[in-house]
C-alpha positions as CSV (number, residue, x, y, z in Angstrom):
1,X,-9.2,3.1,0.7
2,X,-9.0,0.3,-1.6
3,X,-11.7,-2.5,-1.9
4,X,-15.0,-2.5,0.0
5,X,-14.4,-4.3,3.3
6,X,-11.6,-6.3,1.8
7,X,-9.3,-5.9,4.8
8,X,-12.1,-7.4,7.3
9,X,-12.1,-10.4,4.7
10,X,-8.3,-10.9,4.9
11,X,-8.0,-10.3,8.8
12,X,-7.5,-14.1,9.3
13,X,-4.6,-14.4,7.1
14,X,-2.9,-11.6,8.9
15,X,-0.1,-12.4,11.2
16,X,1.2,-9.7,14.0
17,X,5.2,-10.1,14.4
18,X,7.6,-7.9,16.2
19,X,9.2,-5.3,13.3
20,X,12.7,-6.1,14.7
21,X,12.4,-10.0,14.1
22,X,10.8,-9.3,10.7
23,X,13.8,-7.5,9.7
24,X,16.2,-9.5,10.8
25,X,15.1,-13.1,10.2
26,X,17.5,-15.2,8.2
27,X,19.6,-12.3,7.3
28,X,23.1,-11.1,8.3
29,X,24.7,-14.9,7.5
30,X,26.8,-15.6,4.7
31,X,29.3,-14.0,2.4
32,X,28.9,-10.0,2.2
33,X,27.1,-7.6,1.6
34,X,23.8,-7.7,3.4
35,X,21.4,-5.3,2.6
36,X,18.6,-4.8,5.4
37,X,14.9,-5.4,5.1
38,X,13.6,-3.2,2.2
39,X,10.0,-1.7,2.7
40,X,8.2,0.2,0.3
41,X,5.8,2.9,1.7
42,X,2.8,4.6,0.2
43,X,3.6,8.3,1.0
44,X,0.1,9.3,-0.1
45,X,-1.1,7.1,2.8
46,X,1.1,9.0,5.1
47,X,-0.3,12.1,3.9
48,X,-3.6,11.4,5.1
49,X,-3.0,10.2,8.3
50,X,-0.5,12.9,8.8
51,X,-3.2,15.7,8.5
52,X,-5.8,13.6,10.4
53,X,-3.6,14.0,13.0
54,X,-3.2,17.7,12.9
55,X,-7.1,17.9,14.1
56,X,-6.6,15.5,16.8
57,X,-3.6,16.1,18.3
58,X,-2.4,19.5,17.5
59,X,-1.3,21.5,20.7
60,X,1.1,24.8,21.3
61,X,4.3,22.3,21.0
62,X,3.3,21.0,17.5
63,X,5.5,24.3,16.2
64,X,4.0,25.8,12.9
65,X,3.4,22.4,11.1
66,X,1.8,19.8,13.0
67,X,1.3,17.8,9.7
68,X,5.2,17.8,8.8
69,X,5.8,17.4,12.7
70,X,3.8,14.5,12.6
71,X,5.5,13.0,9.5
72,X,8.8,13.9,11.1
73,X,8.2,11.8,14.2
74,X,6.5,8.6,12.3
75,X,9.7,8.9,10.1
76,X,12.2,8.9,12.9
77,X,10.0,6.1,14.7
78,X,10.1,3.9,12.0
79,X,13.7,4.2,11.1
80,X,14.5,3.2,14.6
81,X,13.8,-0.3,13.4
82,X,16.4,-2.3,10.9
83,X,15.0,-1.6,8.0
84,X,15.4,0.4,4.9
85,X,12.6,2.3,3.6
86,X,11.8,3.8,-0.1
87,X,8.7,6.0,0.0
88,X,6.7,6.2,-3.3
89,X,4.6,9.2,-4.5
90,X,2.0,9.2,-6.7
91,X,2.8,10.6,-10.4
92,X,0.9,12.4,-12.8
93,X,-0.6,9.5,-14.7
94,X,-2.7,8.5,-11.7
95,X,-6.5,8.2,-12.2
96,X,-8.6,11.3,-12.5
97,X,-11.3,10.3,-10.4
98,X,-11.1,8.5,-7.0
99,X,-13.7,7.7,-4.6
100,X,-16.1,10.2,-6.6
101,X,-14.4,13.1,-6.2
102,X,-12.2,14.5,-8.8
103,X,-8.3,14.2,-8.3
104,X,-6.4,17.4,-8.1
105,X,-4.1,17.9,-11.2
106,X,-1.8,20.0,-8.5
107,X,0.9,18.5,-6.5
108,X,-0.3,17.8,-2.8
109,X,1.6,20.3,-0.6
110,X,3.1,18.0,1.6
111,X,5.4,16.4,-1.4
112,X,8.0,18.7,-1.5
113,X,8.6,19.1,2.1
114,X,8.7,15.5,3.0
115,X,11.1,14.8,0.1
116,X,13.3,17.3,2.1
117,X,12.9,15.7,5.0
118,X,13.6,12.4,3.4
119,X,16.6,13.9,1.8
120,X,18.4,14.7,4.8
121,X,17.2,11.5,6.6
122,X,18.9,9.7,3.7
123,X,15.8,7.8,2.7
124,X,15.3,7.2,-0.9
125,X,12.2,8.2,-2.4
126,X,10.7,7.6,-6.2
127,X,7.8,9.0,-7.9
128,X,5.5,6.4,-9.6
129,X,4.1,6.8,-13.2
130,X,0.7,6.3,-11.9
131,X,-0.8,5.1,-8.4
132,X,2.2,4.4,-5.7
133,X,0.5,1.3,-4.8
134,X,0.7,-0.4,-8.4
135,X,4.5,0.7,-8.2
136,X,5.2,-0.9,-5.0
137,X,3.2,-3.8,-5.7
138,X,5.3,-4.5,-9.1
139,X,8.6,-3.9,-7.1
140,X,7.6,-6.4,-4.3
141,X,6.5,-9.1,-6.9
142,X,10.0,-8.5,-8.8
143,X,12.0,-8.4,-5.3
144,X,13.1,-5.1,-5.4
145,X,11.5,-4.7,-2.0
146,X,10.7,-7.2,0.7
147,X,7.3,-5.5,1.6
148,X,4.8,-2.9,1.0
149,X,3.6,-0.8,3.7
150,X,-0.1,0.9,3.1
151,X,-3.5,1.2,4.3
152,X,-4.7,0.7,0.8
153,X,-6.2,-2.7,-0.2
154,X,-5.8,-2.0,-3.8
155,X,-2.4,-3.4,-2.8
156,X,-3.6,-6.7,-3.5
157,X,-5.1,-6.1,-6.6
158,X,-1.8,-4.9,-8.2
159,X,-0.3,-8.2,-6.9
160,X,1.6,-7.5,-4.2
161,X,3.1,-10.8,-2.3
162,X,3.8,-9.2,1.2
163,X,2.0,-6.3,2.8
164,X,2.4,-4.9,6.2
165,X,-0.1,-2.3,7.8
166,X,0.0,-0.5,11.0
167,X,-1.4,2.7,10.8
168,X,-0.6,4.2,14.2
169,X,3.4,2.8,15.3
170,X,1.6,2.4,18.6
171,X,3.6,-0.9,19.1
172,X,6.7,-2.4,18.2
173,X,5.1,-5.0,16.1
174,X,3.1,-4.7,12.6
175,X,0.5,-6.5,11.0
176,X,1.7,-9.1,7.8
177,X,-0.2,-10.3,4.9
178,X,1.3,-12.6,2.4
179,X,-0.1,-14.2,-0.6
180,X,0.6,-17.6,0.7
181,X,-1.0,-16.9,3.7
182,X,-4.0,-15.3,2.3
183,X,-4.6,-18.7,0.0
184,X,-3.8,-21.1,2.9
185,X,-6.1,-18.9,5.5
186,X,-9.1,-17.4,3.3
187,X,-9.3,-19.4,0.2
188,X,-6.8,-21.2,-2.1
189,X,-8.5,-19.0,-5.1
190,X,-7.5,-15.9,-4.0
191,X,-4.4,-14.9,-5.9
192,X,-3.6,-12.8,-8.7
193,X,-6.4,-11.7,-11.0
194,X,-8.8,-13.1,-8.5
195,X,-8.4,-10.1,-6.9
196,X,-9.6,-7.9,-10.0
197,X,-12.7,-9.7,-9.7
198,X,-13.0,-8.6,-6.1
199,X,-12.5,-5.3,-6.5
200,X,-15.1,-5.0,-9.8
201,X,-17.9,-6.8,-7.5
202,X,-17.3,-5.5,-4.2
203,X,-16.6,-1.8,-5.5
204,X,-13.3,0.3,-4.6
205,X,-11.6,3.7,-5.4
206,X,-12.0,3.6,-8.8
207,X,-15.9,3.0,-9.8
208,X,-17.6,5.5,-7.0
209,X,-18.8,8.5,-9.0
210,X,-20.5,11.6,-7.3
211,X,-24.0,12.7,-7.6
212,X,-22.6,15.8,-8.9
213,X,-20.6,14.3,-11.8
214,X,-23.0,12.3,-14.0
215,X,-26.6,12.3,-14.3
216,X,-27.6,8.9,-12.7
217,X,-29.7,5.9,-13.9
218,X,-30.3,2.5,-12.4
219,X,-27.6,1.2,-14.7
220,X,-25.2,3.5,-13.4
221,X,-25.7,3.1,-9.7
222,X,-24.7,-0.6,-10.3
223,X,-21.7,0.2,-12.7
224,X,-20.5,2.9,-9.9
225,X,-20.5,1.2,-7.1
226,X,-19.5,-2.5,-7.9
227,X,-22.7,-4.9,-8.2
228,X,-25.1,-3.5,-5.6
229,X,-25.9,-5.8,-2.8
230,X,-22.4,-7.8,-3.6
231,X,-20.2,-8.2,-0.4
232,X,-16.9,-9.7,-0.1
233,X,-18.1,-12.9,0.6
234,X,-20.6,-13.3,-2.4
235,X,-17.7,-11.9,-4.6
236,X,-15.4,-14.7,-3.0
237,X,-17.6,-17.4,-4.3
238,X,-17.7,-15.8,-7.4
239,X,-13.9,-15.9,-7.5
240,X,-14.3,-19.7,-6.8
241,X,-16.6,-20.4,-9.9
242,X,-15.2,-17.9,-12.4
243,X,-12.3,-17.9,-14.5
244,X,-10.6,-14.9,-13.1
245,X,-8.3,-14.4,-16.2
246,X,-11.3,-13.4,-18.2
247,X,-11.5,-9.8,-17.1
248,X,-8.2,-8.7,-17.7
249,X,-8.3,-10.8,-21.2
250,X,-11.3,-8.7,-21.7
251,X,-9.9,-5.2,-21.4
252,X,-7.3,-6.2,-24.1
253,X,-10.0,-7.9,-26.4
254,X,-10.7,-6.8,-29.6
255,X,-14.1,-8.6,-28.5
256,X,-14.7,-6.7,-25.5
257,X,-18.2,-6.7,-25.6
258,X,-18.7,-10.6,-26.3
259,X,-16.2,-11.4,-23.7
260,X,-17.7,-9.5,-21.0
261,X,-21.4,-10.9,-22.2
262,X,-20.0,-14.3,-21.6
263,X,-18.2,-13.5,-18.0
264,X,-22.0,-11.5,-17.1
265,X,-23.9,-14.7,-18.1
266,X,-21.6,-17.4,-16.1
267,X,-21.7,-15.0,-13.0
268,X,-25.6,-15.1,-13.4
269,X,-25.6,-18.6,-13.8
270,X,-23.7,-19.1,-10.6
271,X,-25.5,-16.1,-8.7
272,X,-28.9,-18.0,-9.6
273,X,-28.9,-21.1,-8.3
274,X,-25.1,-22.1,-7.2
275,X,-25.3,-25.4,-9.3
276,X,-21.7,-26.4,-8.0
277,X,-22.4,-25.4,-4.1
278,X,-19.1,-23.2,-4.4
279,X,-20.9,-20.0,-3.7
280,X,-22.2,-21.2,-0.8
281,X,-26.0,-20.3,-1.2
282,X,-27.8,-18.8,-4.3
283,X,-28.4,-15.1,-5.1
284,X,-31.4,-14.9,-7.6
285,X,-32.1,-11.5,-6.5
286,X,-28.6,-10.3,-7.2
287,X,-28.7,-12.7,-10.5
288,X,-31.8,-11.1,-11.8
289,X,-30.7,-7.2,-11.3
290,X,-27.2,-7.9,-13.1
291,X,-26.8,-5.1,-15.5
292,X,-25.6,-5.2,-19.2
293,X,-23.3,-2.4,-18.1
294,X,-21.8,-4.5,-15.5
295,X,-18.8,-4.7,-15.3
296,X,-17.2,-1.5,-16.7
297,X,-14.2,-2.0,-19.0
298,X,-12.7,1.3,-17.9
299,X,-12.4,0.4,-14.3
300,X,-11.1,-3.1,-15.1
301,X,-8.4,-1.5,-17.1
302,X,-7.4,0.5,-14.0
303,X,-7.1,-2.2,-11.9
304,X,-5.4,-4.7,-14.4
305,X,-3.4,-2.5,-16.1
306,X,-2.0,0.3,-14.1
307,X,0.3,2.8,-15.3
308,X,3.8,2.1,-13.9
309,X,7.5,2.8,-14.7
310,X,9.5,-0.2,-15.7
311,X,11.8,-1.8,-13.6
312,X,14.6,-0.9,-15.9
313,X,14.0,2.6,-15.8
314,X,13.8,2.8,-11.8
315,X,16.9,4.4,-9.9
316,X,18.5,1.6,-8.2
317,X,18.5,0.8,-4.5
318,X,20.6,3.1,-2.4
319,X,22.6,1.5,0.5
320,X,21.7,2.6,3.8
321,X,23.2,5.5,5.0
322,X,22.6,7.5,8.6
323,X,20.9,10.8,8.5
324,X,23.0,14.1,7.6
325,X,23.0,15.7,10.6
326,X,24.2,19.2,9.3
327,X,21.2,19.4,6.9
328,X,18.6,17.9,9.2
329,X,18.8,20.4,11.8
330,X,18.7,23.4,9.6
331,X,15.7,21.9,7.4
332,X,13.4,21.1,10.7
333,X,13.9,24.5,12.1
334,X,12.9,26.1,8.6
335,X,9.7,24.1,8.2
336,X,8.5,23.5,11.6
337,X,9.9,26.9,13.3
338,X,11.3,25.1,16.5
339,X,13.6,26.9,18.9
340,X,17.7,25.2,19.1
341,X,16.2,23.7,22.7
342,X,13.6,22.0,21.1
343,X,15.7,20.8,18.2
344,X,18.1,19.5,20.6
345,X,15.9,17.3,22.8
346,X,14.1,15.8,19.6
347,X,17.6,14.9,18.7
348,X,18.7,13.5,21.6
349,X,15.5,11.2,22.2
350,X,14.3,10.7,18.5
351,X,17.3,11.2,15.7
352,X,20.7,9.9,17.5
353,X,18.6,6.3,17.7
354,X,18.5,6.5,14.2
355,X,22.0,7.8,13.5
356,X,23.7,4.8,15.6
357,X,21.4,2.5,13.9
358,X,21.7,3.3,10.3
359,X,25.8,3.5,10.7
360,X,25.4,0.2,11.9
361,X,23.5,-0.8,9.0
362,X,25.8,0.5,6.6
363,X,28.7,-1.4,8.0
364,X,26.9,-4.3,7.7
365,X,26.5,-3.8,4.0
366,X,30.0,-4.1,3.8
367,X,30.6,-7.2,6.4
368,X,29.4,-10.6,7.3
369,X,28.6,-10.4,11.2
370,X,26.6,-13.5,12.6
371,X,22.5,-12.9,13.2
372,X,23.1,-12.8,17.1
373,X,25.8,-10.6,16.6
374,X,23.4,-8.1,14.7
375,X,20.6,-8.5,17.3
376,X,23.3,-7.4,19.8
377,X,24.1,-4.6,18.0
378,X,20.4,-3.5,17.6
379,X,19.6,-4.0,21.2
380,X,22.9,-2.1,22.4
381,X,22.0,0.7,20.0
382,X,18.6,1.3,21.3
383,X,19.8,1.6,24.5
């Protein structure tokens, strides 16, 4: 999801780190209180992954709802690390069409049951005005959360500074992408509004229309799929050559047509002969085929001005707390249909470590041990 092939472009900037080390670094020193490393989680991404798991891993022991079972075990695994999670759900102002499919106005069936699971885990959740990624990126930029966990590369367009990616949780490590590493390892120009240029040129979630939805013309093909024939490397070349603030400004300008004409003319100039050498090579065919309808103001607006809830209107971050065991057991039995034996086995192997750790995190929020004491306590709690 997100900008076509952007993850591959950013791969050299990724750093694989132990989750525990990331969570404990530079924390729990100095005067109290000490809050955990806070990670915002894109809930819709988990829905997709949990439902994929239903088809690949379902068996007789999964219970009556494999997707919710997968959600529960993913949550239990992630909360065994010394992090505080904030799940974010999409709101009703999200775009009407994504990847060529009309977005249903109805609430996803996993929303309510997963909120119940999060509530009994004492894991905070919020609902965004529109796209969860845009809300989490705003919170990350403002320092409300330390990182965003998502597989949607649109998170960079919305301005996130620290992004975590590990869909499978198959190891105790995670990939971390930071704005600084992207500038150092990929290109110093690749920051802020440069990602809007990348999204517009490469294509992404907002500009792929279905053949069933519109009548196609040659201009529509260019308009709805980014710039046809423009890959990430070519888009990055344009980022180096263009004023990347122009597209955002154009969306708010009273002279949109003139501003976008100027942007398009400058793009054609650089694509045609690469006069500055910053493109890497010329792209004359691409320059000649650039349509007058490109780029789309509507698509620019979705990236540059997404619907978000203001920081002042958001609920404050909760302090860490262990799961509510008296409520967790009946909720799991109701949602998954487990027997008492299955429930006890899951509590012993997956839930008790979470309870112990989060009781520790709750205490640390009001005390001031040294970092090495925190590490020692975490090691003991996991054994």
